One Martini backbone bead per residue (centre of mass of N, CA, C, O) as a GRO file, in nm:
protein
  422
    1UNK     BB    1   2.075  -0.395   2.245
    2UNK     BB    2   1.747  -0.410   2.360
    3UNK     BB    3   1.552  -0.214   2.555
    4UNK     BB    4   1.315  -0.185   2.792
    5UNK     BB    5   1.022  -0.007   2.881
    6UNK     BB    6   0.901   0.093   3.177
    7UNK     BB    7   0.602   0.095   3.311
    8UNK     BB    8   0.359   0.143   3.537
    9UNK     BB    9   0.243  -0.140   3.495
   10UNK     BB   10   0.514  -0.286   3.550
   11UNK     BB   11   0.561  -0.184   3.834
   12UNK     BB   12   0.303  -0.306   3.950
   13UNK     BB   13   0.374  -0.599   3.874
   14UNK     BB   14   0.631  -0.622   4.042
   15UNK     BB   15   0.502  -0.581   4.312
   16UNK     BB   16   0.318  -0.825   4.300
   17UNK     BB   17   0.546  -1.032   4.288
   18UNK     BB   18   0.676  -0.963   4.556
   19UNK     BB   19   0.430  -1.037   4.724
   20UNK     BB   20   0.422  -1.334   4.633
   21UNK     BB   21   0.705  -1.420   4.726
   22UNK     BB   22   0.649  -1.356   5.031
   23UNK     BB   23   0.416  -1.553   5.064
   24UNK     BB   24   0.574  -1.815   4.968
   25UNK     BB   25   0.806  -1.788   5.176
   26UNK     BB   26   0.630  -1.782   5.432
   27UNK     BB   27   0.510  -2.061   5.390
   28UNK     BB   28   0.785  -2.205   5.408
   29UNK     BB   29   0.843  -2.106   5.694
   30UNK     BB   30   0.605  -2.234   5.822
   31UNK     BB   31   0.652  -2.530   5.763
   32UNK     BB   32   0.930  -2.537   5.902
   33UNK     BB   33   0.820  -2.468   6.183
   34UNK     BB   34   0.624  -2.714   6.198
   35UNK     BB   35   0.843  -2.924   6.174
   36UNK     BB   36   1.010  -2.852   6.416
   37UNK     BB   37   0.780  -2.884   6.628
   38UNK     BB   38   0.688  -3.177   6.551
   39UNK     BB   39   0.952  -3.309   6.607
   40UNK     BB   40   0.979  -3.226   6.899
   41UNK     BB   41   0.705  -3.357   6.991
   42UNK     BB   42   0.779  -3.643   6.912
   43UNK     BB   43   1.037  -3.667   7.102
   44UNK     BB   44   0.851  -3.595   7.362
   45UNK     BB   45   0.573  -3.766   7.340
   46UNK     BB   46   0.293  -3.643   7.211
   47UNK     BB   47   0.239  -3.835   6.972
   48UNK     BB   48   0.113  -3.943   6.662
   49UNK     BB   49   0.050  -3.673   6.533
   50UNK     BB   50   0.336  -3.548   6.502
   51UNK     BB   51   0.413  -3.734   6.252
   52UNK     BB   52   0.210  -3.629   6.055
   53UNK     BB   53   0.289  -3.335   6.066
   54UNK     BB   54   0.588  -3.369   5.986
   55UNK     BB   55   0.535  -3.505   5.709
   56UNK     BB   56   0.376  -3.276   5.588
   57UNK     BB   57   0.594  -3.056   5.629
   58UNK     BB   58   0.827  -3.191   5.481
   59UNK     BB   59   0.687  -3.212   5.202
   60UNK     BB   60   0.621  -2.912   5.174
   61UNK     BB   61   0.922  -2.819   5.159
   62UNK     BB   62   0.991  -2.979   4.914
   63UNK     BB   63   0.786  -2.852   4.723
   64UNK     BB   64   0.873  -2.556   4.756
   65UNK     BB   65   1.172  -2.590   4.677
   66UNK     BB   66   1.127  -2.711   4.400
   67UNK     BB   67   0.951  -2.474   4.283
   68UNK     BB   68   1.159  -2.253   4.336
   69UNK     BB   69   1.368  -2.367   4.148
   70UNK     BB   70   1.202  -2.360   3.886
   71UNK     BB   71   1.126  -2.071   3.884
   72UNK     BB   72   1.411  -1.943   3.907
   73UNK     BB   73   1.542  -2.093   3.661
   74UNK     BB   74   1.398  -1.921   3.435
   75UNK     BB   75   1.568  -1.629   3.525
   76UNK     BB   76   1.787  -1.776   3.707
   77UNK     BB   77   2.041  -1.852   3.936
   78UNK     BB   78   2.030  -2.033   4.200
   79UNK     BB   79   2.230  -1.877   4.426
   80UNK     BB   80   2.439  -1.836   4.177
   81UNK     BB   81   2.467  -2.110   4.056
   82UNK     BB   82   2.607  -2.323   3.785
   83UNK     BB   83   2.346  -2.474   3.698
   84UNK     BB   84   2.221  -2.663   3.495
   85UNK     BB   85   1.941  -2.550   3.333
   86UNK     BB   86   1.957  -2.242   3.396
   87UNK     BB   87   1.848  -1.945   3.301
   88UNK     BB   88   1.670  -1.991   3.042
   89UNK     BB   89   1.593  -1.715   2.924
   90UNK     BB   90   1.869  -1.578   2.896
   91UNK     BB   91   2.024  -1.833   2.746
   92UNK     BB   92   1.744  -1.909   2.548
   93UNK     BB   93   1.627  -1.677   2.379
   94UNK     BB   94   1.696  -1.738   2.079
   95UNK     BB   95   1.559  -2.018   2.080
   96UNK     BB   96   1.283  -1.923   2.154
   97UNK     BB   97   1.249  -1.740   1.910
   98UNK     BB   98   1.273  -1.958   1.695
   99UNK     BB   99   1.049  -2.138   1.799
  100UNK     BB  100   0.827  -1.917   1.772
  101UNK     BB  101   0.855  -1.876   1.470
  102UNK     BB  102   0.802  -2.175   1.386
  103UNK     BB  103   0.518  -2.182   1.510
  104UNK     BB  104   0.391  -1.958   1.355
  105UNK     BB  105   0.454  -2.063   1.063
  106UNK     BB  106   0.308  -2.353   1.089
  107UNK     BB  107   0.014  -2.246   1.241
  108UNK     BB  108  -0.040  -1.938   1.081
  109UNK     BB  109   0.150  -1.945   0.786
  110UNK     BB  110  -0.064  -2.114   0.631
  111UNK     BB  111  -0.264  -2.146   0.358
  112UNK     BB  112  -0.502  -2.302   0.499
  113UNK     BB  113  -0.544  -2.117   0.739
  114UNK     BB  114  -0.594  -1.852   0.593
  115UNK     BB  115  -0.823  -1.939   0.419
  116UNK     BB  116  -1.012  -2.025   0.656
  117UNK     BB  117  -1.023  -1.741   0.795
  118UNK     BB  118  -1.128  -1.573   0.556
  119UNK     BB  119  -1.383  -1.748   0.495
  120UNK     BB  120  -1.518  -1.686   0.784
  121UNK     BB  121  -1.542  -1.367   0.759
  122UNK     BB  122  -1.657  -1.234   0.509
  123UNK     BB  123  -1.504  -0.987   0.379
  124UNK     BB  124  -1.679  -0.880   0.144
  125UNK     BB  125  -1.937  -0.810   0.288
  126UNK     BB  126  -1.828  -0.626   0.506
  127UNK     BB  127  -1.699  -0.427   0.312
  128UNK     BB  128  -1.971  -0.362   0.171
  129UNK     BB  129  -2.122  -0.242   0.417
  130UNK     BB  130  -1.912  -0.032   0.491
  131UNK     BB  131  -1.902   0.128   0.206
  132UNK     BB  132  -2.224   0.188   0.186
  133UNK     BB  133  -2.158   0.397   0.386
  134UNK     BB  134  -2.132   0.728   0.337
  135UNK     BB  135  -1.937   0.791   0.563
  136UNK     BB  136  -1.715   0.590   0.482
  137UNK     BB  137  -1.687   0.692   0.189
  138UNK     BB  138  -1.583   0.968   0.271
  139UNK     BB  139  -1.337   0.874   0.428
  140UNK     BB  140  -1.195   0.726   0.189
  141UNK     BB  141  -1.182   0.973   0.010
  142UNK     BB  142  -1.011   1.147   0.188
  143UNK     BB  143  -0.773   0.968   0.218
  144UNK     BB  144  -0.713   0.941  -0.091
  145UNK     BB  145  -0.667   1.244  -0.133
  146UNK     BB  146  -0.434   1.270   0.068
  147UNK     BB  147  -0.246   1.071  -0.068
  148UNK     BB  148  -0.238   1.214  -0.345
  149UNK     BB  149  -0.116   1.479  -0.237
  150UNK     BB  150   0.134   1.347  -0.116
  151UNK     BB  151   0.248   1.223  -0.381
  152UNK     BB  152   0.259   1.504  -0.543
  153UNK     BB  153   0.452   1.638  -0.337
  154UNK     BB  154   0.695   1.434  -0.349
  155UNK     BB  155   0.711   1.474  -0.625
  156UNK     BB  156   0.925   1.571  -0.886
  157UNK     BB  157   0.870   1.750  -1.156
  158UNK     BB  158   1.113   1.702  -1.320
  159UNK     BB  159   1.103   1.398  -1.321
  160UNK     BB  160   0.815   1.355  -1.431
  161UNK     BB  161   0.863   1.507  -1.691
  162UNK     BB  162   1.072   1.340  -1.806
  163UNK     BB  163   0.913   1.075  -1.817
  164UNK     BB  164   0.670   1.182  -1.979
  165UNK     BB  165   0.828   1.294  -2.220
  166UNK     BB  166   0.971   1.014  -2.295
  167UNK     BB  167   0.708   0.856  -2.338
  168UNK     BB  168   0.575   1.016  -2.553
  169UNK     BB  169   0.804   1.022  -2.755
  170UNK     BB  170   0.843   0.719  -2.784
  171UNK     BB  171   0.555   0.663  -2.880
  172UNK     BB  172   0.559   0.864  -3.128
  173UNK     BB  173   0.808   0.725  -3.263
  174UNK     BB  174   0.675   0.414  -3.291
  175UNK     BB  175   0.425   0.544  -3.409
  176UNK     BB  176   0.235   0.543  -3.684
  177UNK     BB  177   0.042   0.813  -3.832
  178UNK     BB  178  -0.055   0.803  -4.131
  179UNK     BB  179  -0.302   0.600  -4.126
  180UNK     BB  180  -0.468   0.757  -3.918
  181UNK     BB  181  -0.483   1.022  -4.066
  182UNK     BB  182  -0.611   0.902  -4.319
  183UNK     BB  183  -0.882   0.803  -4.185
  184UNK     BB  184  -0.967   1.069  -4.064
  185UNK     BB  185  -0.975   1.232  -4.336
  186UNK     BB  186  -1.181   1.044  -4.473
  187UNK     BB  187  -1.417   1.093  -4.286
  188UNK     BB  188  -1.427   1.395  -4.309
  189UNK     BB  189  -1.490   1.408  -4.618
  190UNK     BB  190  -1.745   1.220  -4.605
  191UNK     BB  191  -1.903   1.433  -4.383
  192UNK     BB  192  -1.792   1.742  -4.428
  193UNK     BB  193  -1.599   1.855  -4.186
  194UNK     BB  194  -1.387   2.027  -4.369
  195UNK     BB  195  -1.560   2.276  -4.460
  196UNK     BB  196  -1.521   2.455  -4.211
  197UNK     BB  197  -1.228   2.507  -4.273
  198UNK     BB  198  -1.269   2.626  -4.559
  199UNK     BB  199  -1.440   2.857  -4.473
  200UNK     BB  200  -1.231   2.988  -4.290
  201UNK     BB  201  -1.012   3.036  -4.502
  202UNK     BB  202  -1.185   3.207  -4.697
  203UNK     BB  203  -1.248   3.434  -4.493
  204UNK     BB  204  -0.963   3.510  -4.413
  205UNK     BB  205  -0.859   3.565  -4.699
  206UNK     BB  206  -1.059   3.793  -4.768
  207UNK     BB  207  -0.970   3.973  -4.522
  208UNK     BB  208  -0.669   3.993  -4.605
  209UNK     BB  209  -0.704   4.126  -4.879
  210UNK     BB  210  -0.840   4.382  -4.788
  211UNK     BB  211  -0.620   4.478  -4.580
  212UNK     BB  212  -0.361   4.385  -4.791
  213UNK     BB  213  -0.356   4.539  -5.072
  214UNK     BB  214  -0.089   4.677  -5.097
  215UNK     BB  215   0.092   4.432  -5.054
  216UNK     BB  216  -0.006   4.280  -5.301
  217UNK     BB  217   0.073   4.503  -5.508
  218UNK     BB  218   0.375   4.507  -5.460
  219UNK     BB  219   0.423   4.210  -5.527
  220UNK     BB  220   0.340   4.232  -5.819
  221UNK     BB  221   0.520   4.471  -5.914
  222UNK     BB  222   0.795   4.344  -5.828
  223UNK     BB  223   0.766   4.102  -6.056
  224UNK     BB  224   0.807   4.284  -6.269
  225UNK     BB  225   0.955   4.393  -6.529
  226UNK     BB  226   1.182   4.663  -6.579
  227UNK     BB  227   1.065   4.752  -6.887
  228UNK     BB  228   0.803   4.823  -6.769
  229UNK     BB  229   0.562   5.034  -6.714
  230UNK     BB  230   0.422   5.131  -6.416
  231UNK     BB  231   0.118   5.158  -6.513
  232UNK     BB  232   0.110   4.868  -6.615
  233UNK     BB  233   0.160   4.730  -6.355
  234UNK     BB  234  -0.073   4.847  -6.200
  235UNK     BB  235  -0.297   4.736  -6.383
  236UNK     BB  236  -0.226   4.445  -6.341
  237UNK     BB  237  -0.238   4.433  -6.037
  238UNK     BB  238  -0.541   4.512  -6.019
  239UNK     BB  239  -0.637   4.267  -6.182
  240UNK     BB  240  -0.534   4.041  -6.007
  241UNK     BB  241  -0.659   4.131  -5.741
  242UNK     BB  242  -0.958   4.112  -5.836
  243UNK     BB  243  -0.946   3.807  -5.912
  244UNK     BB  244  -0.858   3.713  -5.635
  245UNK     BB  245  -1.107   3.822  -5.477
  246UNK     BB  246  -1.327   3.685  -5.647
  247UNK     BB  247  -1.239   3.400  -5.599
  248UNK     BB  248  -1.262   3.391  -5.292
  249UNK     BB  249  -1.547   3.497  -5.269
  250UNK     BB  250  -1.675   3.252  -5.427
  251UNK     BB  251  -1.568   3.037  -5.228
  252UNK     BB  252  -1.716   3.153  -4.977
  253UNK     BB  253  -2.031   3.165  -5.123
  254UNK     BB  254  -1.977   2.880  -5.284
  255UNK     BB  255  -2.022   2.547  -5.216
  256UNK     BB  256  -1.994   2.455  -5.548
  257UNK     BB  257  -1.734   2.521  -5.608
  258UNK     BB  258  -1.475   2.396  -5.792
  259UNK     BB  259  -1.244   2.430  -5.586
  260UNK     BB  260  -1.379   2.266  -5.363
  261UNK     BB  261  -1.375   2.000  -5.526
  262UNK     BB  262  -1.065   1.995  -5.548
  263UNK     BB  263  -1.014   1.970  -5.252
  264UNK     BB  264  -1.167   1.711  -5.206
  265UNK     BB  265  -0.986   1.540  -5.399
  266UNK     BB  266  -0.719   1.590  -5.262
  267UNK     BB  267  -0.796   1.479  -4.976
  268UNK     BB  268  -0.864   1.200  -5.068
  269UNK     BB  269  -0.581   1.134  -5.201
  270UNK     BB  270  -0.425   1.186  -4.933
  271UNK     BB  271  -0.559   0.977  -4.756
  272UNK     BB  272  -0.478   0.737  -4.936
  273UNK     BB  273  -0.155   0.797  -4.920
  274UNK     BB  274  -0.136   0.772  -4.605
  275UNK     BB  275  -0.226   0.453  -4.622
  276UNK     BB  276  -0.060   0.340  -4.903
  277UNK     BB  277   0.190   0.530  -4.939
  278UNK     BB  278   0.511   0.516  -4.888
  279UNK     BB  279   0.637   0.796  -4.932
  280UNK     BB  280   0.426   0.953  -4.769
  281UNK     BB  281   0.471   0.818  -4.502
  282UNK     BB  282   0.772   0.881  -4.476
  283UNK     BB  283   0.739   1.191  -4.470
  284UNK     BB  284   0.560   1.204  -4.220
  285UNK     BB  285   0.770   1.086  -4.027
  286UNK     BB  286   0.989   1.300  -4.068
  287UNK     BB  287   0.817   1.531  -3.967
  288UNK     BB  288   0.763   1.419  -3.695
  289UNK     BB  289   1.058   1.417  -3.593
  290UNK     BB  290   1.111   1.707  -3.629
  291UNK     BB  291   0.891   1.810  -3.429
  292UNK     BB  292   0.986   1.651  -3.178
  293UNK     BB  293   1.289   1.796  -3.180
  294UNK     BB  294   1.167   2.037  -3.082
  295UNK     BB  295   1.176   2.241  -2.815
  296UNK     BB  296   0.893   2.330  -2.805
  297UNK     BB  297   0.753   2.058  -2.798
  298UNK     BB  298   0.897   1.958  -2.537
  299UNK     BB  299   0.784   2.165  -2.362
  300UNK     BB  300   0.487   2.090  -2.390
  301UNK     BB  301   0.516   1.797  -2.295
  302UNK     BB  302   0.638   1.869  -2.009
  303UNK     BB  303   0.390   2.059  -1.917
  304UNK     BB  304   0.162   1.863  -1.885
  305UNK     BB  305   0.217   1.780  -1.582
  306UNK     BB  306   0.140   2.056  -1.459
  307UNK     BB  307  -0.153   2.054  -1.536
  308UNK     BB  308  -0.240   1.795  -1.415
  309UNK     BB  309  -0.147   1.836  -1.132
  310UNK     BB  310  -0.336   2.079  -1.087
  311UNK     BB  311  -0.600   1.937  -1.128
  312UNK     BB  312  -0.562   1.707  -0.909
  313UNK     BB  313  -0.526   1.899  -0.672
  314UNK     BB  314  -0.799   2.060  -0.693
  315UNK     BB  315  -0.978   1.809  -0.671
  316UNK     BB  316  -0.881   1.688  -0.405
  317UNK     BB  317  -0.949   1.954  -0.226
  318UNK     BB  318  -1.241   1.935  -0.344
  319UNK     BB  319  -1.528   1.809  -0.219
  320UNK     BB  320  -1.708   1.893  -0.499
  321UNK     BB  321  -1.563   1.743  -0.693
  322UNK     BB  322  -1.585   1.519  -0.948
  323UNK     BB  323  -1.375   1.321  -0.835
  324UNK     BB  324  -1.496   1.285  -0.545
  325UNK     BB  325  -1.785   1.218  -0.620
  326UNK     BB  326  -1.721   0.975  -0.796
  327UNK     BB  327  -1.559   0.811  -0.586
  328UNK     BB  328  -1.790   0.784  -0.390
  329UNK     BB  329  -1.999   0.657  -0.568
  330UNK     BB  330  -1.821   0.410  -0.634
  331UNK     BB  331  -1.792   0.309  -0.341
  332UNK     BB  332  -2.103   0.264  -0.281
  333UNK     BB  333  -2.145   0.072  -0.520
  334UNK     BB  334  -1.951  -0.137  -0.444
  335UNK     BB  335  -2.061  -0.200  -0.167
  336UNK     BB  336  -2.345  -0.296  -0.263
  337UNK     BB  337  -2.246  -0.523  -0.433
  338UNK     BB  338  -2.080  -0.681  -0.208
  339UNK     BB  339  -2.356  -0.711  -0.021
  340UNK     BB  340  -2.532  -0.881  -0.265
  341UNK     BB  341  -2.318  -1.018  -0.452
  342UNK     BB  342  -2.223  -1.344  -0.449
  343UNK     BB  343  -2.028  -1.362  -0.686
  344UNK     BB  344  -1.852  -1.126  -0.606
  345UNK     BB  345  -1.765  -1.231  -0.326
  346UNK     BB  346  -1.630  -1.493  -0.425
  347UNK     BB  347  -1.422  -1.346  -0.599
  348UNK     BB  348  -1.295  -1.158  -0.382
  349UNK     BB  349  -1.222  -1.396  -0.180
  350UNK     BB  350  -1.038  -1.542  -0.373
  351UNK     BB  351  -0.831  -1.312  -0.402
  352UNK     BB  352  -0.762  -1.278  -0.104
  353UNK     BB  353  -0.668  -1.581  -0.058
  354UNK     BB  354  -0.443  -1.575  -0.264
  355UNK     BB  355  -0.285  -1.351  -0.171
  356UNK     BB  356  -0.233  -1.445   0.124
  357UNK     BB  357  -0.106  -1.715   0.046
  358UNK     BB  358   0.131  -1.590  -0.113
  359UNK     BB  359   0.253  -1.430   0.122
  360UNK     BB  360   0.307  -1.664   0.333
  361UNK     BB  361   0.465  -1.853   0.137
  362UNK     BB  362   0.690  -1.645   0.026
  363UNK     BB  363   0.716  -1.471   0.332
  364UNK     BB  364   0.764  -1.656   0.588
  365UNK     BB  365   1.066  -1.604   0.662
  366UNK     BB  366   1.043  -1.301   0.696
  367UNK     BB  367   0.821  -1.297   0.921
  368UNK     BB  368   0.965  -1.475   1.133
  369UNK     BB  369   1.229  -1.308   1.148
  370UNK     BB  370   1.105  -1.087   1.309
  371UNK     BB  371   1.090  -1.250   1.569
  372UNK     BB  372   1.393  -1.359   1.591
  373UNK     BB  373   1.536  -1.088   1.565
  374UNK     BB  374   1.399  -0.937   1.796
  375UNK     BB  375   1.481  -1.122   2.017
  376UNK     BB  376   1.787  -1.123   1.968
  377UNK     BB  377   1.793  -0.794   2.038
  378UNK     BB  378   1.748  -0.857   2.319
  379UNK     BB  379   1.801  -0.820   2.640
  380UNK     BB  380   1.836  -1.062   2.866
  381UNK     BB  381   1.778  -0.927   3.140
  382UNK     BB  382   1.535  -0.747   3.045
  383UNK     BB  383   1.364  -0.978   2.947
  384UNK     BB  384   1.342  -1.137   3.223
  385UNK     BB  385   1.204  -0.901   3.374
  386UNK     BB  386   0.958  -0.861   3.202
  387UNK     BB  387   0.839  -1.143   3.225
  388UNK     BB  388   0.829  -1.157   3.528
  389UNK     BB  389   0.634  -0.921   3.565
  390UNK     BB  390   0.393  -1.063   3.396
  391UNK     BB  391   0.411  -1.382   3.524
  392UNK     BB  392   0.530  -1.418   3.822
  393UNK     BB  393   0.269  -1.428   3.995
  394UNK     BB  394   0.170  -1.709   3.886
  395UNK     BB  395   0.443  -1.861   3.964
  396UNK     BB  396   0.397  -1.835   4.275
  397UNK     BB  397   0.158  -2.033   4.293
  398UNK     BB  398   0.331  -2.278   4.244
  399UNK     BB  399   0.460  -2.273   4.522
  400UNK     BB  400   0.210  -2.280   4.695
  401UNK     BB  401   0.101  -2.541   4.575
  402UNK     BB  402   0.349  -2.713   4.640
  403UNK     BB  403   0.320  -2.699   4.943
  404UNK     BB  404   0.031  -2.814   4.963
  405UNK     BB  405   0.064  -3.070   4.803
  406UNK     BB  406   0.308  -3.188   4.948
  407UNK     BB  407   0.170  -3.213   5.226
  408UNK     BB  408  -0.052  -3.409   5.137
  409UNK     BB  409   0.133  -3.629   5.018
  410UNK     BB  410   0.285  -3.683   5.282
  411UNK     BB  411   0.042  -3.760   5.456
  412UNK     BB  412  -0.048  -3.998   5.274
  413UNK     BB  413   0.204  -4.164   5.287
  414UNK     BB  414   0.229  -4.190   5.596
  415UNK     BB  415  -0.046  -4.327   5.626
  416UNK     BB  416  -0.006  -4.562   5.449
  417UNK     BB  417   0.250  -4.684   5.584
  418UNK     BB  418   0.104  -4.738   5.853
  419UNK     BB  419  -0.116  -4.918   5.755
  420UNK     BB  420   0.063  -5.131   5.615
  421UNK     BB  421   0.265  -5.170   5.873
  422UNK     BB  422   0.042  -5.169   6.133
   0.00000   0.00000   0.00000
């Protein structure tokens, strides 16, 4: 059972209830005293007025006692007697909670009620006016940034890296890259974009040959037959080296060199094979699978999350970052549109109504069970005391009113009886 915590306000309300109980009980004692004195005066021959006073006082006592019984029966058993249908709140607490849950579900959690309330709010326009205020946009941006930082902090990097790596790898494995590469290469050859790469390769090749002349010469001489004289091998090596250097230099300096044209034709044919030749496409896919399986590539894919996470955190923490500035501008723009565009307002309000209606119709039982389960978990005695502290003062007025109304009704009945009887 769940107990309530009594606050200072509850204690003050309880004192008020006790004062009203004392007042109502004092009034009952007063009319009882009046009844006793009036009855004695009537028997002593004081006159007809004593009968009227006695009748009024008698009816006042009856009304006070009846209302005392009714009020007391709500919270406890009168005089501790096991009278049926008393101590209603402690004994019927769970049924009251279920009835309250049903009442809320039927009258507040219906789709028509929710739609009507939301439609009357003009929620889209109000939200738009609120977001259009730069101060509010700044506040929302800050809260979003804080939420984003919190989410990134909670997430474990290893788990996210595993998910990201698996997703990238799976996507790369299922998507055929040959045709896409072929179309890209075809466009690059068509507009001459590849020539910068050829220029770079020729320039680096020329520089490499200059720097590594001895290594080239050794490679050429090492491939010569063993029976040839060494001076012949050197002369041949020097000749081959000079021709190779001349060839590379001409390719570097002559945009119209025949070898460049051959490269263009090769790349054009290769682009076509990437798009249409089955064998070429299959070989590219095998090469792609081999590259994806290498640990180095997997490490690069997994580390992508760390880089992205760092960039997002830095942008979220910096109030002047492009991320936060763009988010702020987008919120202000959205707010302006929402506050002025009637069609957008209608659309957003329709979404809100549909979402709210779906929630209340789908989860009505779960929502109302919150009421019934909460009430069922309350301690019966503590619940009764808590409710009495909050509404008991008003209930004591029922006892006072019952005394007064009973006395007036008794006086009226006694008067009518004497009038009609003679």
